[in-house]
C-alpha positions, 0 to 999 in steps of 0.5 A, spaced: 307 240 941 308 239 934 309 246 932 314 246 938 318 240 936 319 243 928 321 250 932 326 245 935 329 241 930 329 248 926 334 251 931 338 244 933 339 244 925 342 251 925 346 250 931 349 243 928 351 247 922 353 254 924 355 254 931 361 257 934 362 252 939 364 244 938 361 242 943 354 245 942 355 243 935 356 235 937 350 235 942 346 239 937 347 233 932 347 227 937 340 231 939 336 231 932 334 224 931 331 224 937 327 231 936 325 228 930 322 222 933 318 225 938 316 230 933 313 224 929 310 221 936 307 228 936 304 227 929 301 221 931 298 223 938 295 229 935 292 225 930 289 221 935 286 226 939 282 231 935 
């Protein structure tokens, strides 16, 4: 789950900076903070589940 979130964030950041479609760029920019929050929560869960 952690690695998936990291990959998603990487792809969303790329779209936000390099995307050709302005609507998709905007969506990516707005979604990155949520994905980063989910990553933090996933990392916490990973630490607990061990």
